[in-house]
N, CA and C atoms as an extended XYZ file, in Angstrom:
363
Properties=species:S:1:pos:R:3:atomname:S:1:resname:S:1:resid:I:1 pbc="F F F"
N         0.822       -1.189        0.000 N   MET     1
C         0.000        0.000        0.000 CA  MET     1
C         0.869        1.257        0.000 C   MET     1
N         1.960        1.198        0.750 N   ALA     2
C         2.850        2.366        0.803 CA  ALA     2
C         3.453        2.632       -0.570 C   ALA     2
N         3.784        1.570       -1.303 N   LEU     3
C         4.319        1.730       -2.652 CA  LEU     3
C         3.304        2.424       -3.545 C   LEU     3
N         2.065        1.986       -3.515 N   LEU     4
C         1.027        2.602       -4.341 CA  LEU     4
C         0.838        4.071       -3.978 C   LEU     4
N         0.884        4.374       -2.700 N   LEU     5
C         0.755        5.768       -2.267 CA  LEU     5
C         1.923        6.598       -2.772 C   LEU     5
N         3.136        6.074       -2.673 N   ASP     6
C         4.318        6.792       -3.166 CA  ASP     6
C         4.235        7.041       -4.667 C   ASP     6
N         3.814        6.036       -5.420 N   VAL     7
C         3.695        6.188       -6.872 CA  VAL     7
C         2.605        7.197       -7.205 C   VAL     7
N         1.458        7.101       -6.538 N   ALA     8
C         0.371        8.054       -6.781 CA  ALA     8
C         0.802        9.470       -6.461 C   ALA     8
N         1.552        9.648       -5.390 N   THR     9
C         2.059       10.972       -5.026 CA  THR     9
C         3.008       11.488       -6.088 C   THR     9
N         3.876       10.609       -6.606 N   SER    10
C         4.812       11.000       -7.663 CA  SER    10
C         4.067       11.452       -8.911 C   SER    10
N         3.025       10.710       -9.275 N   VAL    11
C         2.235       11.065      -10.455 CA  VAL    11
C         1.596       12.434      -10.260 C   VAL    11
N         1.109       12.689       -9.076 N   ALA    12
C         0.442       13.963       -8.798 CA  ALA    12
C         1.417       15.132       -8.757 C   ALA    12
N         2.675       14.856       -8.439 N   GLN    13
C         3.649       15.930       -8.262 CA  GLN    13
C         4.396       16.303       -9.538 C   GLN    13
N         4.393       15.438      -10.539 N   THR    14
C         5.172       15.754      -11.736 CA  THR    14
C         4.474       15.267      -12.997 C   THR    14
N         4.679       15.994      -14.041 N   LEU    15
C         4.231       15.560      -15.357 CA  LEU    15
C         5.427       15.182      -16.220 C   LEU    15
N         6.624       15.224      -15.616 N   ASN    16
C         7.855       14.881      -16.303 CA  ASN    16
C         7.987       13.361      -16.370 C   ASN    16
N         7.838       12.793      -17.566 N   LEU    17
C         7.845       11.348      -17.732 CA  LEU    17
C         9.154       10.719      -17.269 C   LEU    17
N        10.280       11.350      -17.563 N   ASP    18
C        11.570       10.790      -17.173 CA  ASP    18
C        11.668       10.614      -15.660 C   ASP    18
N        11.352       11.655      -14.903 N   SER    19
C        11.473       11.564      -13.450 CA  SER    19
C        10.414       10.640      -12.868 C   SER    19
N         9.252       10.568      -13.494 N   LEU    20
C         8.208        9.659      -13.038 CA  LEU    20
C         8.651        8.207      -13.205 C   LEU    20
N         9.234        7.878      -14.363 N   ILE    21
C         9.719        6.516      -14.603 CA  ILE    21
C        10.811        6.152      -13.606 C   ILE    21
N        11.740        7.053      -13.378 N   VAL    22
C        12.818        6.790      -12.423 CA  VAL    22
C        12.235        6.519      -11.038 C   VAL    22
N        11.263        7.323      -10.611 N   GLY    23
C        10.641        7.139       -9.302 CA  GLY    23
C         9.936        5.807       -9.177 C   GLY    23
N         9.190        5.422      -10.204 N   ILE    24
C         8.473        4.147      -10.178 CA  ILE    24
C         9.459        2.982      -10.129 C   ILE    24
N        10.473        3.031      -10.963 N   VAL    25
C        11.460        1.956      -11.015 CA  VAL    25
C        12.203        1.838       -9.683 C   VAL    25
N        12.574        2.953       -9.091 N   ASP    26
C        13.263        2.916       -7.794 CA  ASP    26
C        12.386        2.283       -6.715 C   ASP    26
N        11.124        2.663       -6.660 N   LYS    27
C        10.204        2.106       -5.653 CA  LYS    27
C        10.004        0.613       -5.856 C   LYS    27
N         9.813        0.192       -7.099 N   LEU    28
C         9.638       -1.232       -7.371 CA  LEU    28
C        10.874       -2.031       -6.978 C   LEU    28
N        12.049       -1.497       -7.257 N   SER    29
C        13.285       -2.185       -6.880 CA  SER    29
C        13.379       -2.353       -5.371 C   SER    29
N        12.986       -1.314       -4.635 N   GLN    30
C        13.011       -1.396       -3.166 CA  GLN    30
C        12.074       -2.482       -2.668 C   GLN    30
N        10.843       -2.462       -3.145 N   VAL    31
C         9.840       -3.413       -2.667 CA  VAL    31
C        10.209       -4.853       -3.029 C   VAL    31
N        10.691       -5.053       -4.242 N   LEU    32
C        11.024       -6.398       -4.702 CA  LEU    32
C        12.428       -6.838       -4.287 C   LEU    32
N        13.185       -5.913       -3.701 N   ARG    33
C        14.582       -6.170       -3.339 CA  ARG    33
C        15.369       -6.622       -4.565 C   ARG    33
N        15.102       -5.935       -5.673 N   ALA    34
C        15.761       -6.248       -6.936 CA  ALA    34
C        17.071       -5.481       -7.057 C   ALA    34
N        18.045       -6.104       -7.651 N   GLU    35
C        19.333       -5.439       -7.888 CA  GLU    35
C        19.176       -4.319       -8.904 C   GLU    35
N        18.305       -4.543       -9.890 N   ARG    36
C        18.116       -3.571      -10.957 CA  ARG    36
C        16.739       -3.783      -11.569 C   ARG    36
N        16.134       -2.704      -12.019 N   SER    37
C        14.811       -2.785      -12.645 CA  SER    37
C        14.748       -1.864      -13.850 C   SER    37
N        13.832       -2.189      -14.753 N   SER    38
C        13.569       -1.341      -15.919 CA  SER    38
C        12.069       -1.299      -16.151 C   SER    38
N        11.616       -0.197      -16.693 N   LEU    39
C        10.219       -0.050      -17.081 CA  LEU    39
C        10.195        0.216      -18.574 C   LEU    39
N         9.613       -0.714      -19.324 N   PHE    40
C         9.516       -0.564      -20.772 CA  PHE    40
C         8.092       -0.201      -21.136 C   PHE    40
N         7.938        0.795      -21.982 N   LEU    41
C         6.630        1.225      -22.457 CA  LEU    41
C         6.462        0.812      -23.908 C   LEU    41
N         5.217        0.573      -24.290 N   LEU    42
C         4.912        0.096      -25.625 CA  LEU    42
C         4.625        1.261      -26.567 C   LEU    42
N         5.378        1.315      -27.656 N   ASP    43
C         5.126        2.267      -28.738 CA  ASP    43
C         4.442        1.465      -29.841 C   ASP    43
N         3.110        1.495      -29.858 N   ARG    44
C         2.341        0.676      -30.802 CA  ARG    44
C         2.626        1.053      -32.250 C   ARG    44
N         2.763        2.345      -32.517 N   GLU    45
C         3.000        2.789      -33.901 CA  GLU    45
C         4.301        2.235      -34.463 C   GLU    45
N         5.350        2.239      -33.643 N   ALA    46
C         6.652        1.740      -34.089 CA  ALA    46
C         6.783        0.228      -33.900 C   ALA    46
N         5.885       -0.378      -33.112 N   GLY    47
C         5.998       -1.802      -32.816 CA  GLY    47
C         7.205       -2.102      -31.958 C   GLY    47
N         7.496       -1.179      -31.011 N   GLU    48
C         8.692       -1.306      -30.177 CA  GLU    48
C         8.357       -1.131      -28.698 C   GLU    48
N         9.236       -1.673      -27.872 N   LEU    49
C         9.262       -1.359      -26.454 CA  LEU    49
C        10.422       -0.403      -26.253 C   LEU    49
N        10.234        0.560      -25.345 N   TRP    50
C        11.303        1.525      -25.101 CA  TRP    50
C        11.341        1.900      -23.639 C   TRP    50
N        12.501        2.319      -23.208 N   SER    51
C        12.700        2.849      -21.867 CA  SER    51
C        13.736        3.948      -21.958 C   SER    51
N        13.483        5.038      -21.264 N   LYS    52
C        14.454        6.130      -21.260 CA  LYS    52
C        15.538        5.924      -20.223 C   LYS    52
N        15.337        4.989      -19.308 N   VAL    53
C        16.320        4.741      -18.264 CA  VAL    53
C        16.510        3.252      -18.068 C   VAL    53
N        17.708        2.869      -17.692 N   ALA    54
C        17.992        1.529      -17.205 CA  ALA    54
C        18.664        1.735      -15.855 C   ALA    54
N        17.981        1.375      -14.817 N   GLN    55
C        18.470        1.646      -13.464 CA  GLN    55
C        19.893        1.144      -13.283 C   GLN    55
N        20.767        2.008      -12.772 N   GLY    56
C        22.153        1.640      -12.544 CA  GLY    56
C        22.983        1.573      -13.804 C   GLY    56
N        22.504        2.162      -14.875 N   SER    57
C        23.208        2.086      -16.152 CA  SER    57
C        23.352        3.479      -16.742 C   SER    57
N        24.297        3.626      -17.626 N   GLU    58
C        24.497        4.886      -18.327 CA  GLU    58
C        23.671        4.979      -19.605 C   GLU    58
N        22.983        3.895      -19.971 N   LEU    59
C        22.183        3.919      -21.191 CA  LEU    59
C        21.084        4.958      -21.074 C   LEU    59
N        20.979        5.829      -22.057 N   ALA    60
C        19.968        6.884      -22.030 CA  ALA    60
C        18.622        6.378      -22.540 C   ALA    60
N        18.611        5.556      -23.568 N   GLU    61
C        17.364        5.024      -24.100 CA  GLU    61
C        17.606        3.645      -24.670 C   GLU    61
N        16.655        2.769      -24.412 N   ILE    62
C        16.697        1.420      -24.944 CA  ILE    62
C        15.450        1.245      -25.795 C   ILE    62
N        15.615        0.755      -27.015 N   ARG    63
C        14.485        0.450      -27.909 CA  ARG    63
C        14.748       -0.883      -28.583 C   ARG    63
N        13.703       -1.677      -28.689 N   PHE    64
C        13.827       -2.929      -29.420 CA  PHE    64
C        12.447       -3.353      -29.914 C   PHE    64
N        12.412       -4.204      -30.949 N   PRO    65
C        11.131       -4.645      -31.501 CA  PRO    65
C        10.281       -5.371      -30.463 C   PRO    65
N         9.002       -5.192      -30.558 N   LEU    66
C         8.051       -5.814      -29.644 CA  LEU    66
C         8.198       -7.330      -29.617 C   LEU    66
N         8.642       -7.910      -30.689 N   SER    67
C         8.749       -9.369      -30.788 CA  SER    67
C         9.997       -9.932      -30.098 C   SER    67
N        10.830       -9.086      -29.496 N   MET    68
C        12.098       -9.551      -28.919 CA  MET    68
C        12.052       -9.659      -27.406 C   MET    68
N        12.737      -10.641      -26.890 N   GLY    69
C        13.029      -10.755      -25.471 CA  GLY    69
C        11.853      -11.103      -24.584 C   GLY    69
N        12.160      -11.197      -23.296 N   LEU    70
C        11.153      -11.527      -22.302 CA  LEU    70
C        10.121      -10.415      -22.170 C   LEU    70
N        10.577       -9.161      -22.194 N   ALA    71
C         9.641       -8.034      -22.103 CA  ALA    71
C         8.711       -8.010      -23.310 C   ALA    71
N         9.241       -8.321      -24.474 N   GLY    72
C         8.412       -8.385      -25.671 CA  GLY    72
C         7.363       -9.486      -25.569 C   GLY    72
N         7.763      -10.644      -25.049 N   PHE    73
C         6.815      -11.747      -24.862 CA  PHE    73
C         5.682      -11.324      -23.938 C   PHE    73
N         6.033      -10.672      -22.833 N   VAL    74
C         5.027      -10.234      -21.864 CA  VAL    74
C         4.109       -9.177      -22.477 C   VAL    74
N         4.683       -8.238      -23.225 N   ALA    75
C         3.869       -7.194      -23.854 CA  ALA    75
C         2.920       -7.776      -24.901 C   ALA    75
N         3.362       -8.795      -25.611 N   GLU    76
C         2.509       -9.409      -26.637 CA  GLU    76
C         1.426      -10.314      -26.056 C   GLU    76
N         1.729      -10.998      -24.945 N   THR    77
C         0.799      -11.993      -24.412 CA  THR    77
C         0.020      -11.521      -23.182 C   THR    77
N         0.557      -10.531      -22.468 N   GLY    78
C        -0.071      -10.098      -21.223 CA  GLY    78
C         0.201      -11.032      -20.059 C   GLY    78
N         1.077      -12.004      -20.260 N   GLN    79
C         1.416      -12.971      -19.209 CA  GLN    79
C         2.520      -12.449      -18.313 C   GLN    79
N         2.558      -12.923      -17.081 N   ILE    80
C         3.637      -12.631      -16.134 CA  ILE    80
C         4.687      -13.728      -16.270 C   ILE    80
N         5.957      -13.328      -16.260 N   LEU    81
C         7.052      -14.300      -16.293 CA  LEU    81
C         7.894      -14.167      -15.029 C   LEU    81
N         8.304      -15.296      -14.477 N   ASN    82
C         9.247      -15.330      -13.366 CA  ASN    82
C        10.309      -16.351      -13.761 C   ASN    82
N        11.433      -15.847      -14.255 N   ILE    83
C        12.492      -16.682      -14.820 CA  ILE    83
C        13.680      -16.702      -13.857 C   ILE    83
N        14.082      -17.889      -13.449 N   LYS    84
C        15.181      -18.030      -12.495 CA  LYS    84
C        16.541      -17.686      -13.117 C   LYS    84
N        16.767      -18.142      -14.361 N   ASP    85
C        18.040      -17.888      -15.046 CA  ASP    85
C        17.721      -17.411      -16.466 C   ASP    85
N        17.830      -16.125      -16.684 N   ALA    86
C        17.450      -15.524      -17.967 CA  ALA    86
C        18.184      -16.147      -19.143 C   ALA    86
N        19.457      -16.451      -18.973 N   TYR    87
C        20.261      -16.970      -20.080 CA  TYR    87
C        19.872      -18.402      -20.478 C   TYR    87
N        19.091      -19.064      -19.653 N   GLN    88
C        18.611      -20.405      -19.994 CA  GLN    88
C        17.274      -20.366      -20.734 C   GLN    88
N        16.666      -19.187      -20.834 N   ASP    89
C        15.377      -19.062      -21.509 CA  ASP    89
C        15.611      -18.596      -22.944 C   ASP    89
N        15.136      -19.338      -23.941 N   PRO    90
C        15.398      -18.974      -25.336 CA  PRO    90
C        14.765      -17.643      -25.763 C   PRO    90
N        13.793      -17.137      -25.002 N   ARG    91
C        13.174      -15.854      -25.339 CA  ARG    91
C        14.026      -14.666      -24.899 C   ARG    91
N        14.991      -14.899      -24.018 N   PHE    92
C        15.808      -13.809      -23.477 CA  PHE    92
C        16.690      -13.190      -24.561 C   PHE    92
N        16.736      -11.867      -24.595 N   ASN    93
C        17.578      -11.130      -25.532 CA  ASN    93
C        18.733      -10.492      -24.746 C   ASN    93
N        19.956      -10.992      -24.873 N   PRO    94
C        21.077      -10.477      -24.089 CA  PRO    94
C        21.670       -9.162      -24.618 C   PRO    94
N        21.091       -8.588      -25.666 N   GLU    95
C        21.647       -7.372      -26.270 CA  GLU    95
C        21.733       -6.215      -25.269 C   GLU    95
N        20.714       -6.036      -24.443 N   VAL    96
C        20.736       -4.943      -23.464 CA  VAL    96
C        21.871       -5.166      -22.473 C   VAL    96
N        22.091       -6.414      -22.055 N   ASP    97
C        23.222       -6.717      -21.173 CA  ASP    97
C        24.547       -6.354      -21.845 C   ASP    97
N        24.681       -6.712      -23.114 N   ARG    98
C        25.930       -6.388      -23.830 CA  ARG    98
C        26.159       -4.876      -23.861 C   ARG    98
N        25.098       -4.123      -24.111 N   ARG    99
C        25.224       -2.665      -24.205 CA  ARG    99
C        25.465       -2.016      -22.846 C   ARG    99
N        24.899       -2.588      -21.791 N   SER   100
C        24.997       -1.947      -20.469 CA  SER   100
C        26.156       -2.466      -19.625 C   SER   100
N        26.666       -3.666      -19.948 N   GLY   101
C        27.724       -4.257      -19.140 CA  GLY   101
C        27.194       -5.005      -17.926 C   GLY   101
N        25.892       -5.075      -17.767 N   PHE   102
C        25.257       -5.779      -16.653 CA  PHE   102
C        24.898       -7.191      -17.087 C   PHE   102
N        24.982       -8.151      -16.182 N   ARG   103
C        24.554       -9.526      -16.507 CA  ARG   103
C        23.265       -9.826      -15.749 C   ARG   103
N        22.196       -9.980      -16.508 N   THR   104
C        20.894      -10.293      -15.928 CA  THR   104
C        20.905      -11.714      -15.386 C   THR   104
N        20.309      -11.872      -14.221 N   LYS   105
C        20.205      -13.213      -13.618 CA  LYS   105
C        18.748      -13.646      -13.714 C   LYS   105
N        18.010      -13.464      -12.652 N   GLY   106
C        16.589      -13.785      -12.645 CA  GLY   106
C        15.786      -12.611      -13.170 C   GLY   106
N        14.602      -12.922      -13.710 N   VAL   107
C        13.742      -11.877      -14.265 CA  VAL   107
C        12.311      -12.088      -13.779 C   VAL   107
N        11.731      -11.043      -13.228 N   LEU   108
C        10.307      -10.990      -12.950 CA  LEU   108
C         9.762       -9.913      -13.871 C   LEU   108
N         8.880      -10.297      -14.768 N   CYS   109
C         8.390       -9.373      -15.782 CA  CYS   109
C         6.869       -9.434      -15.809 C   CYS   109
N         6.229       -8.283      -15.637 N   ALA   110
C         4.766       -8.226      -15.596 CA  ALA   110
C         4.273       -7.121      -16.520 C   ALA   110
N         3.131       -7.352      -17.157 N   PRO   111
C         2.573       -6.321      -18.042 CA  PRO   111
C         1.924       -5.194      -17.243 C   PRO   111
N         1.869       -4.032      -17.867 N   ILE   112
C         1.123       -2.896      -17.327 CA  ILE   112
C        -0.026       -2.657      -18.287 C   ILE   112
N        -1.233       -2.607      -17.747 N   PHE   113
C        -2.424       -2.426      -18.569 CA  PHE   113
C        -3.000       -1.025      -18.398 C   PHE   113
N        -3.584       -0.479      -19.467 N   ASN   114
C        -4.289        0.789      -19.365 CA  ASN   114
C        -5.729        0.505      -18.931 C   ASN   114
N        -6.534        1.542      -18.838 N   ARG   115
C        -7.914        1.376      -18.361 CA  ARG   115
C        -8.776        0.545      -19.297 C   ARG   115
N        -8.394        0.472      -20.563 N   GLU   116
C        -9.146       -0.318      -21.536 CA  GLU   116
C        -8.708       -1.792      -21.549 C   GLU   116
N        -7.743       -2.143      -20.696 N   GLY   117
C        -7.272       -3.513      -20.629 CA  GLY   117
C        -6.212       -3.867      -21.645 C   GLY   117
N        -5.668       -2.854      -22.341 N   GLN   118
C        -4.609       -3.088      -23.326 CA  GLN   118
C        -3.236       -2.948      -22.643 C   GLN   118
N        -2.310       -3.777      -23.065 N   VAL   119
C        -0.941       -3.676      -22.540 CA  VAL   119
C        -0.344       -2.356      -23.004 C   VAL   119
N         0.251       -1.617      -22.067 N   MET   120
C         0.917       -0.366      -22.416 CA  MET   120
C         2.393       -0.387      -22.027 C   MET   120
N         2.822       -1.452      -21.332 N   GLY   121
C         4.224       -1.554      -20.943 CA  GLY   121
C         4.512       -2.843      -20.240 C   GLY   121
């Protein structure tokens, strides 16, 4: 509940998408005790997932086709994934790891739905 309140407060305090994403990702990492988190949003027109930040990384923006990786699978299907070893899953795309220098271990990936029930991230 405290997480939801913090996120709602952040939304009410800023219209700056970059700082809002950073705030949401930081809170989720705290609650989940995750080493690193990312929030990918769906660009339907381009058929891509994108994020302006990768927590703990110098990458300014990440973009990749909707059909790629675990995040792409979740965005396309609306399913939640909990993967113990990302590199053992054939859907995993290690390109972001190569670009960031980080090695992903386990992955918890969940869709974000808009009010109409469509995946938006």
